[in-house]
Every structure is written in C-alpha cells, then in structure tokens.
N, C-alpha and C positions, 0 to 999 in steps of 0.2 A: 298509237305511238306507247312503249311501254313506260309507265314511272320510272325513277328512279330511286334507289331507297338511299334516304339521306340520313347519315350517321352525324350526329353531329357530335365534333371537334370537344375533345377534353382539354380545358382550361386549365394546364400546368402554375402554377405559381412561382411567380418569379423570384429566385432566390437572392438575399440580398447580399451585398458582398461580402460583411461579417457573416453572415453561414458559410458562405463558399470558404472562406478563409477560415472559419472553424471546421470542415468539412477538413480540408487538405490537410490541415494541422494535425486533427484526428486520425487521419489515413496514416500519416508519416510517422507519428508517432504507435501507432498497433501494429508497423510494419517493424518498427524495431523491435515490440517484444515478440512479433514472429519469430524474425529473425535468429535474435538473440534464444528463443528457444530452440531452432529448429538446430542452430550452427555454433552456438555457443559465440560469446563478446568477441573473438577476435576475427572471428569470421565474417562479421556484419558490420560488411563495407558500405561508405557511400553508395558505391553501384548496388549494393543490394539491397539497401533500404531502398533506395530509387526504384530500382525494378518492381519491389512489392509492392508500394504506395501509386505506383503509377506517376508520377512527377520525374521530376528533372532535377539532376542534385543543387544547379540553380533555386528552384522553388523554393527545397528542402533549405538552401543557405539563407532563402530571402527573408522565411516565413522564422527562422531560429538557429541563423549566422552562420554556426558552424557543425560539425556532429557532436562536439560537447553540449552544446546548450540545447541538440534533442535530447540527449540522457540525462538530464536535466530536469526537461519536461519529462519525460517521462519516470521517473523518481517520484516527483511534485504528483503527478496522478495519482501512481500506485500509492502512497502515501495520503493524498485525498480519499482516496475511494478506501483505505483503511478506515479515516477518522468518520468518513459521513456510515459507513456500516455499522461501530459500533457506539456511534453517536443518536443515533435512531434505536438500540433499542432502550426498552422502558427497566427499570432498578425501582423505582419507587414501592415500596412497602416488603422489600423483598430481604430474605435471612442472607445473610455472610455470606455463607455456603452455594446459595443460588448465583448469587452475583459475579462470584471468582469462578461458579460455572458458565454463564452465560459469558463471560469476559474472556477464557480464554478459550473456547469452542468458537465462539466469533472472529478472536484474534486470527485463531490456529488455520479458520478457514481463507483469510486473507495470504498468512505467512505459507501456508500452505501449496499454495496455489500459482501457475506457470507466472502472471505477474509481480508475485513476490521472489520466483524464482528469477526471474528475468532484471529485479530491483539488486535482488543480491550481486549479482552479475556483473554490474556497474557498478556499485559501491566499492567490490572487490579490486577490479581492474580499471577504471576509470584513473587518469596520469597525473600524479601531484600537483606538478608542475600546474596544470592546466583547471584540476579543480579549486584549487586551496585560494585560486582568486573568489570563489562564489559561495564556497563550503562555507563559509560562518554563516552568512545570512539565512544560509536553506537549512543548517543543523537549526539554529537557533530558530528558527521558526517552526522545524517539523517538533521541538524541543517542547518548544510554547506550548501546543496543539496535542501533542503527548498528555500532555501535564493538565490538560481540559483533558480528555477525554479517561486519567487515572480519577479523576479529581470527580467525574461523572458517575462513578462505578463505585470508588472509594471514599470519596468527600468525607467522610464521619470519622474512618480511622487515623487516631492520635500518635503517626509515629511521627520521631525529629526528621528534619530536613537532610540529615544524612542518610537516616535510615530508612526514609521514600524514596530518594535519589537511588542508592542502593537496591533496593526489590524493587524498582523500575526497569532498572538494567539488568539486575536478574533477571528480570521473565522479559524481555528484549533477547537477549543474549540467550537465551534456551529456546526461543521461539526459532530466531535465525539457525542458531546450531541446528535445533530437528526440521530445518526448511532444508539444509544444506546435506542432511545425513541421507534426507525423503533421495533428493537427485543422485544418488550416486548408490542408494542402497534398493528402490524401489520401493512403493504403497508399504510395504510390512506392518499393517493396518493395527493388529494386531500391537504389535511393541509399541507404535504409535500412542496407540491407546493408552495405553501403560504409561509411560514417559509423562505425555499430557494430564494423569490423575496424581503422578509425582507433582506435576505441577504448581494444580489445584491446590494439592493438599501444604505442600509449603504457601505457598499464599495465602490461606486460610491461615495459618496456624501465627503467620510473620504481621498479617493484618491485622487478627484477633488480639493479637500481646497490645498492638497499640491501644487498640479497646476499653480492654480490662484496663492500663494505665490510664486511661482517662475517665473510665467509671470510676475506681479508687480514688481519683485524683477528685470529682465532686461530688464523692462520698466525704 
C-alpha cells in the first residue's frame, strides 16, 4: 500500500475585528484616491468607490457615514502622511540652507504626489454646506500639526507671529499651486526644479532675517 504524502496545513492567524475593520477602511480610502486620480472628483461616485473597494455602499456608509465622511478621512490620511514624512527628518546641527532644502524637497515629494493631487481636488470640490460642519476642527488640527513641523525645521527663526504665519501660508500656497500646475502641464521637471529653487531662496532669505534680528537683539 502506497504511503500518502502528508502536507501539513498552514495555520493562518485569524484576524481580529479591528484588523478587518482597518483593512476595509483602508480599501475604501484607497479606492477614493485611485478613482479621483483616474476619473476626477465628480465622476468618483458612490458606485465607483464601492466597485473599486470591493464592498457594498452600505458597508462604506457603516464605516464613514457618507461620501463626505470618506473624503474627510482621505484628507486626514494625506496630512498625517505628510507630517510623518517631514517629522522623521533629522535637522540637528544643520545649517539653515540645508534645513530649507530638506524641508522643500520632502514637502514637494508629498505635494507633487497623486495622493496630494487627490487631496487638492477634494478641497476644491467639497460642497460648502457639508464641509462647514467639520471644517473648523479639521482646519485647526491641521494648522496645529503644520506649526509643529515648522517648529521642527525652523524653530530658531525669530519671526514675528504675523510674519511666521504669512511665510507658512506662502509656502503652502506655492507648493499647492505647483501641484495644480503639474496636473495640467505634466512633469516639466526642469521648470519645477527652478520654481522650487525660488521657494528655497525665499525661505532662506526671510528666515535668515528673523535669525539676524534675534542675534542683533542678543548682542
């Protein structure tokens, strides 16, 4: 009698409810980013999100409430990714020019990505009545986190509160504008390099002015 080969069964670890929930939420958010990147905001319908995520729309509503709930979750994920990328960069002992270069390069890696282009389309197209109910807490939390990133890179720059906010908003505006132009113009790598160089020069100049005023005051 021939002996049968006994192949041991692989024991798969059973996923917890929290793991299954996180996976489903992740698929739904990824489906939104993918659909908006491929089709644009207005063609990213509930049916399209469900199809790409492989879940029913009822399941999506269970996790996020409605389409706007998913969109806001995508915005939060996008900023969290940005914050993690920049916060992980070590700036200790580096000169201002080096810190500015690292900051702009890492920021552009995010702002120039499909993830941020999706974020930008959401921000430009969210209906005001639905957005306003959640906009202020999200905006405040985002600005607080952004300030933490700025402090990480440029905490020693002694800018006035007014000028510091102005240069931060200027930086966001430039990067967002370049992201929008990239969508319409294509890569345009050489021009983008020059434009980012202008941003770096501006930041070095303005941040150095604050440091110079602080040094003069200490003297």
